[in-house]
C-alpha positions, 0 to 999 in steps of 0.5 A: 035274582037267581033261584032254583029251577030258573032256566038260563038258556039250556040250563036249569038251576039246581042250587048255589054252590058258592060265591066269591068276589067276582061271581056266583056258581050254581049247579045246573042241569042240561036236560036233553032228550037222551040224557041229563048232564050236570054242570057248574055255571058261573055268573058274574055278580056285577050288574054290568059285567066286563064282557072283555074280561069274561071273554079273556077268561074263556079264551084262557080256559080254552087255550089250556085244553084238557088235563086230568088236574084241571077242570074243563070249560064247556062254554062261555056264552050270553043267555037271556042277558046273563053272561055265563061260564060253564064248566064240568061239575066236580061232584065231590066238592072242593078241597076246602069242603074236604078239609072241613069234613076231615076236621081241618087236615088230611088224615095222614102225611101220605094223603096230604102229599098225594093231594099236593102232587095232584095240584102240582101236576095241574100247576105244572101244566098251566106253567108250561102253557105260560099261565100262572093261577094267582088265586090258588086256595082250597076253595078253588081246588075241586075234587073228582073222587081222589083227583084234585082239579084246579078251577077259577081261572078268573085271576089267572094271567099269561106270563110275559116271556121277557119278565116271567112275572105279572103285576097288579094286586089280586088274590086271597090274602091268606094264600098270597106271597110277600111279593104279591102285595107289591103286585109281583107274580111268578110261578113261585107265587103259585108255589108259595100258595101250595106251600100254605095249602100243604101246611094247612093239610098237615097241621089243620091251620094256616101259618099266617092267621091274622086278618087285615093289616096284621095278616100282611105284616105277618106274611112279610115279616114273620116265620111260620110256626114250625110244623110238629116234629111228628111230621118227617123232616123231609116233608117239613123241609119242603114246606119251609122251602116253598114258604121262603119270603124271597121267591128266589129261594123257593123251588125253581119250578113246580117240577122241582117241588114235585120231584121233592114230594115224590122222593118223600113218598118213595124214600120214607117208610110207607107205614110211617106215612100212613099211620102218621098222627096229624094233630088238627088245630082250630080253624083260624080266620081268613080274609075275603078278597072283597074285604081285601080290596077295601083294606088295601085302598088305605094300606098299600103304601104301608106295605111298600114301607114294610117291604123296604124295611124288612128286606135288608138284603143286597140288591145284586142278583146273579144267574147260574146253571144247575144240573140234576144227574141220574144214577148213571151220570146222565143229565135228568134236568138242567135249569137256570136259577138266581140268587143274591150276593154282595161284593166285598172289594179287597182292592181295585182289581180283586173282590169277594162274592158273598152269596146269601144263604137263607135260613132253614132246617135240614137233616145233617149226615147220611142215611145208613144205605148211602153208598160210601157212607162212614160211621162218623156221618151219623146219626142223622139229626135235624139242624136249624140254620140261621141266614148267613153269607158264604163265599161263592168259591173257595178263596183264590190265590189272588184273594189270598195275596191281597189279604196276606199283605194286610197288617198282621193280627196274630200271625204272619201269612205267606203271600204265595203258599200254593203248590200249583200257581194261578190267580184263579186257582184255589189257594192251598197249602194253608193251615187251619190256623192260617185260614183263621188269620185270613178271616181275622184280617178280613174282619178287621179291614171290613168291620164285619165278622168273617170266619170259617163256616161251621160244619153244619153251615157248610153241609147246609150250604152244600146241600142247598135243599137237596137230600141226594148224595151230591147237590147235583143229584145221585152221582157226579162226573168229572165233566162237572167236578174235579176229583179222581175219575178212576173212582166213580160213584154208584152207577156213574161213569169213570172219568179223568184224573187231572192230578191237580186243582182247576180254576174256581168256577171253571166247571160251569155249573153251580149248586142250587144256591149258586155256589161253585166247587162244593164237591172236589177241587180242594178240601175245605177247612171248617171251624169245628173240632172233629168228632167221631159221630154226631151224638149230642151235636148242636141243633142250631148250626153253631161251631161244635167245640168239645173236650179239654182246652188242650183238645181245642188247641191241638185237636183235629179239625173238620174238612169237607167237600173232597178234593182233586186227589180223592174218589167220588165217594169222598166228595159227597155232601155228607163226607167228612175228613180231619187234619190237625190244624197246623198241617198244610197239604196241597189239596186243602183250601177254604171259603169264608162266611159272614152273618 
C-alpha cells in the first residue's frame, strides 16, 4: 500500500491526488542535487497490471508530443515492481475542482467559452494526430493557471483511417454519447462530451442526471433541459448542436465548433458576456466507470433495444461537400459531411430525396448591421423547430411532370409550365396555389403529409446551424450560387450573370445539412402569409397566418432564397420576398417538407 514519503525509484510520494477505475495518481517529488521537481505519478491499481496496455498508453502519449493544452508525459517505467506513468504536475487542480470552488459553474459566459476553447484546442491537436480521447470529463481536464490541459489518455484510441471510429464500450457514463453505449466512437464523441461540460459550466449541473439504466435511457431518449434564456441564444445553439443524439448532426469537427465559439466571443457584446448571471444548480449524481462495468454486464442488450426503438430514422446516408467562404470569397475551409435521407419513389425513373433536418433552436432574421438587411427581417427572435424532412433540391421539371399526371385534388396542373425546359432544371412558372396542389397530390399518393415549408422551417434548414449572411459563410460567388453576379456581396467578387436557371445540385457544394441551391436559382414559395416584420411571430416554426379570411385567401405569400436574376444580397439566408399566390414568374419554384 502506497504511503506519503514512500520512495518509488527517483520519486518521493507526497500525497494522493485522485483515484479512478484504472489507476491512482500521486503528487511526488524528484529531488535532485540542484532542484526539486514536482510531478504526477500514476500507478495501476491492478495487482497484475497490463504491461502492454501501459506501454501502449505511454507510446500514445509520446506520439502526441507537446501542446499547451495537453499534459506532457515525462516517462513510463517500472520501479521496484511498480509500473508508473509520470507526467507534469498541474498545480491548480482539475476542472472538476475548479467548478466546485466556484459553486458548480463558471462565473460568466465568457469564462465558460474561453475554458471550452482551450479544451477544443487540445482536442483539435489530438484529432489531427488521429487520436480520440474517449473519456473527456472535468476530472481529466487539469489546470495550469487559466489554461486547461487534457490528461488521462488511458482510454484514448487511435482512429482507424478507414472507418474514422473505434469500438468497445468505455468512458464515464455522464459524459458518454448515445452511440458510445453501442461501442461506437469518433471525433463527434469528444464533441458530445465537451457539450456536456460546456452545459455544466453554464448551468451548474449536467443535462442527464440519472444513474444506472435510467441514465442510459435518458441519454438515448431524452432531450437536455433547455439552458436559461439569460444565456445568449448563439451560445445555446452551440450546446444544442454539440448534444445532438445523432453524431452526424453535431459539429463536423473541433475546428467547426471552435469557430462557432470564437464567433460568439467576437460578435456578442463583451459586457453581456462578462456580467451575464449564471444561476448554479445543485450538483447531481454521476456514475463511476467501475460501477458502470458491473451495470453494463446485465443491461447492454437492453441498450441495443433502446437504440433500435428510438431511432425511427431512415437508414440511407449520403455524403456531400461543404465550403466556408471568407468576406472576399476565398475558401476558408472545405470539408465532407454526411446526413440521412429517405427516397420517395414517384415512378420507376423519378424519385424525391427527402433530407432529415434535426430539431433545434435558432435565431430567425438578421442583425441590424448585416449588409443588405431590410426592415422586414426583424426583430431577431428565437424559434424552436421540430424535426422534419425537406427535399434535397427544389422540385425539378421531371418530378413535377410525374405528379401533375396524378389525379386532381382541387385544381388542374399544367404538366410543362416552365419557361426554360429540362428534366433536371427547377420547375418554375408555378403559382403558390399550384404548389399547394402538388403537395396535396403527393400526400394523397403516398399517405404522408407533404406541404410547403413554413418560413421559419425554410430559414432554419437554409442556415443549417450557421449565423452568417449565407450558409456558405460571409459571402457567395457565382462559382457556387446562381445569381446575378454583377451585384456582389460585401467584399466578395463580381461574377457571371447566367440569365436563367441551372440544373439543380449542379453547383456541387451543399449547405451543412446537405441541401442544394438554398441560395439563388429560383425563389421558393413558403406556406406563410407575408408579414411586414416579425413582431408577435410564432416561436415554434408553425405557419404564420394573420389577418382576415380575405387576407388569407388573397394576401401576399412569402418566398425565400433569391433567384438567378437578383443580386447576392437578396440571396441571403434572412432575405424575404412576397408575391400574390396566383402569380407565376419564371424565377419562382418550390421545395416540399414532410414531418
